[in-house]
C-alpha positions, -999 to +999 in steps of 0.1 A: +004+000+000+019+035-007+009+065+011+009+102-004+013+139+010+008+166-009+030+201-001+018+230-020+016+216-059+039+192-048+028+153-045+051+129-025+046+092-023+057+066-005+055+033-016+053+008+017+052+013+052+087+012+056+098+033+032+070+063+047+085+053+081+120+057+071+109+093+052+099+103+083+126+097+110+147+126+116+178+132+101+209+104+109+236+095+092+226+058+092+194+060+069+217+081+049+241+056+046+213+027+040+199+055+010+160+051+031+165+086+042+140+118+034+163+136+003+154+169+023+132+187+050+099+191+032+101+153+020+106+147+060+078+168+065+054+152+039+062+118+055+056+132+089+027+147+078+016+114+059+020+092+091+003+114+112-029+106+098-023+071+096-046+050+119-027+029+149-045-002+132-020+004+100+007-015+120-015-047+122-018-053+091+016-040+072+049-057+082+076-033+073+099-071+077+083-096+055+063-121+081+076-152+065+113-148+067+117-128+100+109-142+132+107-107+153+083-098+129+062-131+134+067-126+174+060-090+175+027-101+156+019-135+168+024-118+208+004-088+199-025-083+232-057-068+208-078-060+247-046-039+257-050-023+222-087-014+221-081+022+242-061+034+213-071+014+187-095+044+170-065+069+170-045+080+141+000+079+150-005+122+156-040+116+174-019+087+193+008+116+202-018+145+217-034+109+240+003+106+256+008+139+262-029+140+277-040+134+310-056+097+301-019+084+296-004+080+331+021+059+350-014+030+350-030+034+316+003+033+303+020-004+318-012-018+311-017-006+273+024-012+267+013-056+255-010-034+232+015-017+208+040-027+187+075-015+183+065-004+148+035+020+164+062+037+192+088+038+165+061+061+143+049+083+172+084+096+183+090+104+154+065+129+155+075+143+193+097+169+201+122+164+226+103+176+256+073+150+243+098+124+246+110+138+283+073+143+292+061+109+283+085+086+290+083+103+322+051+090+329+064+055+325+073+031+352+090-001+348+102-019+381+123-049+380+138-067+406+168-095+417+186-081+442+179-045+441+147-032+432+151-008+399+128+013+382+108+031+413+100+073+408+128+095+425+157+068+417+183+065+395+206+034+395+241+027+380+257+004+362+293+000+378+318-005+344+351-016+358+364-029+322+403-038+320+423-038+286+435-074+297+410-082+321+438-074+354+421-086+387+435-062+409+425-041+384+393-042+375+389-053+418+403-011+421+374-001+396+350-017+415+359-007+448+364+031+434+324+026+421+315+019+452+328+044+476+311+071+450+277+051+453+278+031+423+269+000+413+230-006+427+217-018+389+248-040+378+287-046+384+291-057+350+320-063+334+327-060+294+358-091+291+385-083+273+382-121+261+354-149+257+382-173+268+357-196+287+376-204+321+385-164+317+350-155+319+346-181+349+376-164+367+351-126+366+320-142+375+336-157+408+353-123+412+326-104+416+304-127+433+332-129+465+332-090+459+294-091+464+290-114+490+322-104+511+308-068+517+269-078+513+263-057+489+226-062+476+232-060+439+240-084+406+265-088+386+271-097+350+300-107+330+289-096+294+298-121+271+280-140+248+255-156+258+267-192+247+300-185+270+273-178+298+253-208+294+288-228+294+296-211+327+263-218+339+265-259+327+302-258+346+284-243+382+301-206+379+280-178+395+263-163+375+240-135+384+225-120+351+225-135+313+241-106+288+236-110+250+237-079+222+202-076+202+188-069+172+158-061+155+156-084+130+162-121+125+191-115+107+207-090+130+204-115+155+217-143+134+245-117+132+253-119+169+252-158+167+214-162+184+183-171+181+150-165+200+148-198+211+184-197+225+174-166+246+148-183+263+173-215+272+195-189+288+166-175+304+151-209+320+185-219+329+195-186+350+159-190+363+169-220+380+200-211+397+180-190+419+204-166+432+180-130+434+170-119+466+137-132+483+121-098+490+096-087+516+065-103+500+085-131+495+087-134+456+118-141+443+143-115+420+135-136+388+146-105+364+174-128+351+186-110+319+205-081+305+202-066+267+220-041+250+209-022+218+221+006+197+207+016+164+224+011+135+235-029+142+209-040+115+228-019+087+258-034+099+247-066+095+237-062+063+199-070+078+182-038+075+156-048+051+151-010+036+139+002+071+153+033+091+173+027+120+156+034+148+123+018+139+145-012+138+160-007+168+126-001+183+120-039+168+149-049+189+127-039+225+101-068+212+129-093+218+139-082+249+104-077+260+099-118+259+119-123+285+115-098+313+150-086+313+163-066+350+180-044+325+180-032+288+201+000+276+204+011+244+248+019+233+234+051+222+266+066+207+290+036+203+284+024+168+303+057+156+295+084+131+283+062+106+251+059+117+250+090+142+272+117+136+272+147+158+262+153+194+227+166+179+221+127+160+232+106+195+207+133+216+176+129+197+187+088+192+190+085+228+160+103+241+138+079+210+153+044+224+142+054+261+108+062+254+102+035+227+114+016+252+093+026+282+062+026+260+067-008+253+072-017+290+108-019+294+134-010+322+155+010+297+184+023+305+213+041+285+252+043+280+252+081+275+286+079+252+304+087+220+332+074+200+361+097+196+360+103+158+323+109+158+314+149+161+306+151+200+317+160+230+309+156+268+292+190+267+266+171+245+265+138+271+257+164+297+228+173+277+215+137+263+223+125+305+201+160+320+175+148+302+173+116+303+174+115+340+148+144+339+128+112+317+132+086+343+155+069+334+161+032+348+200+037+348+231+053+333+269+041+333+295+045+357+325+042+343+361+054+362+368+090+349+342+081+318+364+072+297+366+034+292+401+022+288+394-017+270+367-007+248+381+031+242+351+053+242+339+079+266+309+071+288+294+091+319+314+086+353+304+083+388+308+117+391+280+121+366+257+099+384+261+117+422+254+152+401+222+137+382+215+128+422+220+158+434+206+180+410+173+160+409+169+152+439+175+109+433+181+081+453+201+051+446+183+015+451+164+013+482+182-017+492+215+000+477+209+033+496+204+010+524+239-002+524+254+028+514+243+045+543+249+011+569+285+015+553+284+053+561+296+059+521+264+086+517+253+113+541+224+104+564+191+112+543+214+127+510+223+098+485+241+119+466+262+133+490+296+112+499+303+111+537+341+111+525+344+076+550+361+043+541+349+016+559+375-003+576+371-035+552+374-020+522+404+005+538+425-029+541+413-039+501+425-009+492+457-018+504+459-047+493+454-036+461+483-011+463+502-037+469+493-063+441 
């Protein structure tokens, strides 16, 4: 089905839904590279106006990636909750934007609606939103998950403590972990990107993190961000695995390029659940969100599996894969893939807010790696702007990297200090269990989770002296 919109005497025709979405997408270098972007601003506006008039039901009748060849499309279509969709079924995409900005869209109604929305619907409405719309609407969404800490509660900002090391050196990793804990970081996860996917090394890193968490009694979880097959093998060999990590994409071909499929992710989830390593909370429930997913605009194009779609729509489709597995954490590594996909600070800013918005509307516990590579046209000022807007939008978690400079992955992210600044500016606390631990350890000022006490607990001081002598 084609779509037409006229501006003055000129008519613009869009051959199908994927073309309409691509032409309506705000400018990004990846879409230009793929040859799917609008030719100019006038064509983009025409596409956005045509998209605004499109009924939401159109997304249930036309797939952007063919159903017959793509398991992500089948997942989206087959698991759509028609009953949850009823409150907005009669709306166009433009009307849906207006509804989302209104009072009828609140935390409760959006949570009920989430299973009725497809990724393409939320991608479409995001293309019509200003940045402040993306912030306001996402702020209404609350997605709460639990393993040993409770994440996503109102008034909270969690952090992933990211102690990467270029040689997986245990003392170097431990020093970064200690640094993060002393700065109140790590309530979302202590997560290492290993320099090597060597299975014995992966198991050693899991053991190291388990010993740190148990030794200090920290109410958090660990993750070694290796390939899911390595984590499965580690679990089979008795490694103390808390969370299973995997990068995911929005098409079957993208996921195949990562060496995964939906069945493999399901197996990993069930295996991790069988370990029962989560905390038992006061309500008697065991923390059972055991998956950690990372995504990023441009991965489908990089894999040659974009099917002529724009990168932001395919990013939203990756969230359907995540949603199926009830993750503890999902984050867009927004500026990591490089300027070929998001050219500069402006494009990274927009993409980060879009990703957070789309994930939250679909019912996911979204965080963001506020980041850029050193060859992108971006700097720390751009990241400060994105970080502040994401925290205003209710982002579940951000990264905590020593000095904001990841010395293993060689990119720029957010620091332990950035999280403290956001907590102070916006009056945000850490996850409640972790905040209580920080206060018990006298690491923060009573009643002021964003303010460090400057004290060093005796046990941590001994660890520091050991590290200095190693």
